[in-house]
KOLMIMAR-372838 format. One record per residue: chain; residue in three letters; x, y, z of N, C-alpha, C in turn; residue number from 1. Coordinates in nm, 3 decimals. Each point is the difference from the previous one (the first is absolute). Last residue first. Layout:
BEGIN
(site "A", "ALA", (X, Y, Z), (X, Y, Z), (X, Y, Z), NUM),
...
% end
This chain:
BEGIN
(site "A", "LYS", (0.109, 1.116, 1.167), (0.119, 0.079, 0.029), (-0.032, 0.146, -0.002), 95),
(site "A", "ARG", (-0.333, -0.423, 0.127), (0.036, 0.093, -0.107), (0.117, 0.087, 0.042), 94),
(site "A", "VAL", (-0.255, -0.366, 0.237), (0.144, 0.005, -0.014), (0.044, 0.094, -0.112), 93),
(site "A", "ASN", (-0.461, -0.026, 0.151), (0.067, -0.073, 0.107), (0.152, 0.007, -0.011), 92),
(site "A", "GLY", (-0.373, 0.187, -0.294), (0.088, 0.083, 0.082), (0.076, -0.073, 0.108), 91),
(site "A", "THR", (-0.303, -0.145, -0.372), (-0.076, 0.048, 0.116), (0.089, 0.076, 0.099), 90),
(site "A", "ARG", (0.188, -0.190, -0.394), (-0.107, 0.090, -0.043), (-0.076, 0.057, 0.118), 89),
(site "A", "ARG", (0.334, -0.330, 0.068), (0.061, 0.126, -0.041), (-0.108, 0.102, -0.034), 88),
(site "A", "ASN", (-0.137, -0.436, 0.098), (0.050, 0.066, 0.120), (0.065, 0.134, -0.032), 87),
(site "A", "ARG", (-0.140, -0.269, -0.358), (-0.117, 0.047, 0.074), (0.044, 0.075, 0.126), 86),
(site "A", "MET", (0.332, -0.214, -0.258), (-0.053, 0.118, -0.070), (-0.120, 0.059, 0.076), 85),
(site "A", "VAL", (0.180, -0.402, 0.162), (0.096, 0.109, 0.020), (-0.050, 0.127, -0.066), 84),
(site "A", "ALA", (-0.253, -0.387, -0.070), (-0.011, 0.045, 0.140), (0.097, 0.115, 0.028), 83),
(site "A", "THR", (0.024, -0.207, -0.422), (-0.126, 0.075, 0.013), (-0.016, 0.054, 0.142), 82),
(site "A", "ILE", (0.361, -0.289, -0.085), (0.022, 0.130, -0.064), (-0.123, 0.088, 0.013), 81),
(site "A", "TYR", (-0.042, -0.442, 0.150), (0.093, 0.074, 0.086), (0.024, 0.141, -0.056), 80),
(site "A", "SER", (-0.253, -0.297, -0.255), (-0.076, 0.036, 0.120), (0.087, 0.084, 0.093), 79),
(site "A", "TRP", (0.204, -0.181, -0.381), (-0.088, 0.112, -0.033), (-0.085, 0.043, 0.118), 78),
(site "A", "HIS", (0.282, -0.383, 0.036), (0.079, 0.123, -0.007), (-0.089, 0.121, -0.027), 77),
(site "A", "ASN", (-0.140, -0.467, 0.249), (-0.015, 0.073, -0.124), (0.077, 0.132, 0.003), 76),
(site "A", "GLY", (0.176, -0.371, 0.334), (-0.134, 0.020, -0.054), (0.007, 0.083, -0.127), 75),
(site "A", "GLU", (0.373, 0.076, 0.325), (-0.063, -0.132, 0.003), (-0.145, 0.021, -0.043), 74),
(site "A", "ILE", (0.485, 0.288, -0.048), (-0.147, 0.000, -0.005), (-0.048, -0.144, -0.004), 73),
(site "A", "LYS", (0.447, 0.293, 0.138), (-0.036, -0.139, -0.027), (-0.152, -0.010, 0.011), 72),
(site "A", "ARG", (0.283, 0.452, -0.148), (-0.064, -0.073, 0.110), (-0.030, -0.143, -0.043), 71),
(site "A", "LEU", (0.181, 0.339, -0.292), (0.101, -0.031, 0.101), (-0.057, -0.081, 0.117), 70),
(site "A", "SER", (-0.263, 0.181, -0.359), (0.078, -0.114, -0.050), (0.106, -0.043, 0.101), 69),
(site "A", "THR", (-0.283, 0.388, 0.046), (-0.056, -0.124, 0.054), (0.076, -0.122, -0.048), 68),
(site "A", "THR", (0.117, 0.436, -0.161), (0.036, -0.017, 0.141), (-0.056, -0.129, 0.059), 67),
(site "A", "ASN", (-0.103, 0.111, -0.458), (0.144, -0.015, 0.019), (0.035, -0.026, 0.146), 66),
(site "A", "ILE", (-0.445, 0.094, -0.112), (0.038, -0.130, -0.057), (0.149, -0.025, 0.024), 65),
(site "A", "VAL", (-0.161, 0.420, 0.125), (-0.051, -0.105, 0.089), (0.038, -0.137, -0.052), 64),
(site "A", "GLU", (0.108, 0.373, -0.268), (0.079, 0.000, 0.124), (-0.044, -0.112, 0.093), 63),
(site "A", "ALA", (-0.248, 0.072, -0.392), (0.132, -0.055, -0.033), (0.087, -0.008, 0.125), 62),
(site "A", "LEU", (-0.414, 0.212, 0.046), (-0.018, -0.144, -0.018), (0.134, -0.066, -0.034), 61),
(site "A", "GLU", (-0.006, 0.466, 0.030), (-0.017, -0.060, 0.132), (-0.017, -0.151, -0.011), 60),
(site "A", "TYR", (0.026, 0.242, -0.400), (0.126, 0.006, 0.071), (-0.010, -0.064, 0.138), 59),
(site "A", "TYR", (-0.383, 0.054, -0.283), (0.091, -0.103, -0.051), (0.127, -0.007, 0.083), 58),
(site "A", "ASP", (-0.500, 0.182, 0.078), (0.134, 0.035, 0.048), (0.096, -0.114, -0.036), 57),
(site "A", "ASP", (-0.506, 0.090, -0.066), (0.099, -0.020, -0.108), (0.140, 0.041, 0.040), 56),
(site "A", "PHE", (-0.373, -0.023, 0.316), (0.013, 0.125, -0.076), (0.107, -0.007, -0.109), 55),
(site "A", "ASN", (-0.161, -0.371, 0.285), (0.107, 0.082, 0.056), (0.035, 0.117, -0.091), 54),
(site "A", "VAL", (-0.326, -0.344, -0.102), (-0.036, 0.042, 0.136), (0.105, 0.088, 0.065), 53),
(site "A", "LYS", (0.073, -0.166, -0.444), (-0.132, 0.064, 0.001), (-0.036, 0.050, 0.139), 52),
(site "A", "LEU", (0.395, -0.257, -0.067), (0.014, 0.138, -0.050), (-0.133, 0.074, 0.008), 51),
(site "A", "LEU", (0.004, -0.457, 0.109), (0.069, 0.080, 0.103), (0.017, 0.145, -0.044), 50),
(site "A", "LYS", (-0.183, -0.306, -0.312), (-0.092, 0.022, 0.113), (0.064, 0.088, 0.107), 49),
(site "A", "ALA", (0.269, -0.132, -0.365), (-0.104, 0.094, -0.044), (-0.098, 0.031, 0.113), 48),
(site "A", "ILE", (0.326, -0.331, 0.076), (0.061, 0.133, -0.006), (-0.104, 0.103, -0.039), 47),
(site "A", "ARG", (-0.128, -0.450, -0.009), (0.016, 0.048, 0.139), (0.060, 0.140, 0.003), 46),
(site "A", "LYS", (-0.036, -0.213, -0.419), (-0.135, 0.024, 0.054), (0.010, 0.058, 0.141), 45),
(site "A", "HIS", (0.395, -0.144, -0.204), (-0.049, 0.121, -0.065), (-0.139, 0.039, 0.052), 44),
(site "A", "ARG", (0.208, -0.407, 0.162), (0.065, 0.123, 0.045), (-0.057, 0.126, -0.064), 43),
(site "A", "GLU", (-0.093, -0.505, -0.028), (-0.103, 0.101, 0.026), (0.059, 0.137, 0.037), 42),
(site "A", "GLU", (0.282, -0.385, -0.092), (-0.093, 0.013, -0.112), (-0.100, 0.114, 0.020), 41),
(site "A", "LYS", (0.300, -0.116, 0.349), (0.073, 0.060, -0.111), (-0.091, 0.023, -0.119), 40),
(site "A", "GLU", (-0.171, -0.227, 0.371), (0.026, 0.140, 0.037), (0.072, 0.073, -0.112), 39),
(site "A", "LYS", (-0.066, -0.461, -0.052), (-0.128, 0.071, -0.008), (0.018, 0.148, 0.032), 38),
(site "A", "ASP", (0.366, -0.292, 0.054), (-0.027, 0.026, -0.142), (-0.130, 0.077, -0.018), 37),
(site "A", "THR", (0.247, 0.077, 0.463), (-0.052, -0.115, -0.074), (-0.023, 0.038, -0.146), 36),
(site "A", "ALA", (0.388, 0.234, 0.301), (-0.145, 0.004, -0.018), (-0.044, -0.121, -0.082), 35),
(site "A", "THR", (0.460, 0.132, 0.111), (-0.062, -0.114, 0.069), (-0.153, 0.002, -0.010), 34),
(site "A", "ALA", (0.288, 0.349, -0.184), (0.026, -0.126, -0.070), (-0.069, -0.119, 0.065), 33),
(site "A", "HIS", (-0.011, 0.529, 0.010), (-0.077, -0.100, 0.075), (0.010, -0.136, -0.069), 32),
(site "A", "THR", (0.219, 0.391, -0.180), (0.022, 0.013, 0.144), (-0.073, -0.105, 0.084), 31),
(site "A", "GLU", (-0.022, 0.029, -0.490), (0.142, 0.004, 0.037), (0.020, -0.004, 0.151), 30),
(site "A", "LEU", (-0.439, 0.021, -0.186), (0.063, -0.126, -0.037), (0.145, -0.006, 0.046), 29),
(site "A", "PHE", (-0.235, 0.405, 0.061), (-0.052, -0.106, 0.088), (0.069, -0.132, -0.030), 28),
(site "A", "LEU", (0.095, 0.359, -0.286), (0.062, 0.021, 0.132), (-0.045, -0.109, 0.097), 27),
(site "A", "ASP", (-0.206, 0.014, -0.416), (0.136, -0.052, -0.013), (0.076, 0.013, 0.132), 26),
(site "A", "GLY", (-0.424, 0.195, -0.021), (-0.011, -0.146, -0.004), (0.136, -0.067, -0.012), 25),
(site "A", "ILE", (-0.028, 0.467, -0.032), (-0.018, -0.042, 0.139), (-0.014, -0.152, 0.008), 24),
(site "A", "ILE", (0.025, 0.180, -0.426), (0.127, 0.028, 0.069), (-0.008, -0.046, 0.145), 23),
(site "A", "GLY", (-0.393, -0.022, -0.260), (0.098, -0.100, -0.041), (0.133, 0.016, 0.071), 22),
(site "A", "ILE", (-0.333, 0.326, 0.058), (-0.037, -0.122, 0.071), (0.097, -0.112, -0.033), 21),
(site "A", "ARG", (0.051, 0.394, -0.239), (0.038, 0.021, 0.140), (-0.033, -0.123, 0.084), 20),
(site "A", "ASP", (-0.140, 0.003, -0.446), (0.147, -0.010, 0.007), (0.048, 0.016, 0.142), 19),
(site "A", "ASN", (-0.457, 0.061, -0.085), (0.037, -0.141, -0.013), (0.151, -0.019, 0.005), 18),
(site "A", "ARG", (-0.177, 0.445, 0.007), (-0.030, -0.074, 0.123), (0.046, -0.145, -0.009), 17),
(site "A", "LYS", (0.220, 0.419, -0.269), (-0.097, -0.108, -0.019), (-0.015, -0.082, 0.127), 16),
(site "A", "ASP", (0.313, 0.364, -0.088), (-0.130, 0.048, 0.046), (-0.107, -0.109, -0.008), 15),
(site "A", "THR", (0.573, 0.012, 0.066), (-0.116, -0.041, -0.078), (-0.128, 0.055, 0.061), 14),
(site "A", "GLN", (0.440, 0.072, 0.188), (0.025, 0.012, -0.143), (-0.117, -0.044, -0.087), 13),
(site "A", "GLU", (0.024, -0.034, 0.489), (-0.012, 0.139, -0.043), (0.009, 0.015, -0.151), 12),
(site "A", "ILE", (0.077, -0.424, 0.197), (-0.141, 0.037, 0.016), (-0.023, 0.143, -0.051), 11),
(site "A", "LYS", (0.442, -0.156, 0.017), (-0.074, -0.070, -0.106), (-0.149, 0.038, 0.004), 10),
(site "A", "THR", (0.268, 0.161, 0.347), (0.035, 0.067, -0.126), (-0.074, -0.063, -0.116), 9),
(site "A", "THR", (-0.035, -0.202, 0.420), (-0.079, 0.124, -0.005), (0.030, 0.079, -0.127), 8),
(site "A", "ILE", (0.253, -0.391, 0.076), (-0.142, -0.034, -0.021), (-0.083, 0.127, -0.012), 7),
(site "A", "ASP", (0.454, 0.044, 0.110), (-0.015, -0.048, -0.138), (-0.146, -0.028, -0.033), 6),
(site "A", "ASN", (0.108, 0.110, 0.443), (0.010, 0.118, -0.087), (-0.013, -0.038, -0.147), 5),
(site "A", "LEU", (0.024, -0.332, 0.341), (-0.133, 0.057, -0.015), (0.001, 0.125, -0.088), 4),
(site "A", "ASP", (0.314, -0.443, 0.020), (0.018, 0.145, 0.011), (-0.135, 0.066, -0.031), 3),
(site "A", "VAL", (0.056, -0.506, 0.214), (-0.018, 0.077, -0.122), (0.025, 0.148, 0.028), 2),
(site "A", "MET", (0.217, -0.442, 0.257), (-0.111, 0.094, 0.006), (0.003, 0.087, -0.125), 1),
% end
């Protein structure tokens, strides 16, 4: 499992949106090794969309990507991550 503190520190150290998206994209590649090649290729696009609808909360998205890596996802990883983010946003499981 990835040290989420390292990821959040890297995100904090840059103000550039593309760099932050790249950091989260690298996190996805590292934690979701069983994702399809298509899912890996479209990761930056999916991350940007999720950030847009979730108030640019890079830290929450990084946490969700990291925690969902522990689950056995059948089907599209991004659909699963999107559903988790949507549920968090509507208050179903927000901490």
